[in-house]
C-alpha positions as CSV (number, residue, x, y, z in Angstrom):
1,M,9.2,-3.0,8.3
2,Q,5.6,-0.6,8.6
3,S,3.9,-0.2,11.7
4,E,1.3,-1.8,13.8
5,W,-1.0,1.6,12.9
6,V,-0.1,1.1,8.7
7,A,-0.5,-2.5,9.0
8,A,-4.1,-2.0,10.5
9,R,-5.9,0.4,8.6
10,Q,-4.2,-0.6,4.7
11,A,-7.0,-3.3,5.2
12,A,-10.0,-3.3,3.0
13,G,-12.9,-2.5,4.9
14,F,-10.8,-0.4,7.9
15,Y,-12.8,2.8,9.0
16,L,-12.1,5.8,11.4
17,D,-15.4,8.0,12.5
18,G,-17.4,6.2,9.7
19,E,-14.3,7.3,6.9
20,A,-12.8,4.8,4.5
21,I,-9.3,5.5,5.2
22,W,-7.9,2.3,4.4
23,P,-7.5,3.5,0.3
24,S,-4.9,6.4,1.2
25,V,-3.1,4.2,4.4
26,L,-2.7,1.2,1.1
27,A,-2.1,3.7,-1.9
28,C,0.9,5.7,0.5
29,H,2.5,2.8,1.5
30,A,2.3,1.0,-2.0
31,G,4.1,4.6,-2.6
32,I,6.7,4.5,-0.1
33,H,7.7,1.2,-2.0
34,A,7.0,2.0,-5.4
35,G,8.9,4.9,-4.8
36,A,12.1,3.2,-3.0
37,V,12.1,1.2,-6.4
38,K,12.7,4.1,-8.3
39,L,15.4,5.4,-6.7
40,V,17.5,2.0,-6.4
41,T,16.4,1.5,-10.4
42,G,15.8,4.6,-11.8
43,S,13.0,3.2,-13.6
44,W,9.6,4.7,-13.4
45,L,7.8,1.4,-15.3
46,L,9.3,-1.0,-12.5
47,A,8.2,1.6,-9.7
48,G,5.0,1.6,-11.3
49,L,4.7,-2.3,-11.1
50,E,6.4,-2.0,-7.7
51,F,2.9,0.3,-6.6
52,V,0.5,-2.2,-8.4
53,A,2.0,-5.4,-7.5
54,H,2.3,-4.5,-3.6
55,A,-1.0,-2.4,-3.2
56,G,-2.2,-5.9,-4.9
57,I,-0.9,-8.2,-2.7
58,D,-2.0,-6.2,1.0
59,Y,-5.3,-5.6,-0.3
60,S,-6.0,-9.6,-0.9
61,R,-4.2,-10.1,2.5
62,G,-6.0,-6.8,4.2
63,A,-9.8,-8.4,2.3
64,G,-9.1,-12.0,4.0
65,S,-8.1,-13.7,0.2
């Protein structure tokens, strides 16, 4: 359910006008997922785990691993 803009710019190594924007885009994307987990479960622990897992998976996917 993410846009093409987010999918393309969260890949490790994406630069816009010489500035690395991918860490911010990736963190925001993972944060949205973590927020949804917090709303559904009420657990900060699960939200934190979701953030780390989602960011790690998307990072490795974007890095070509």
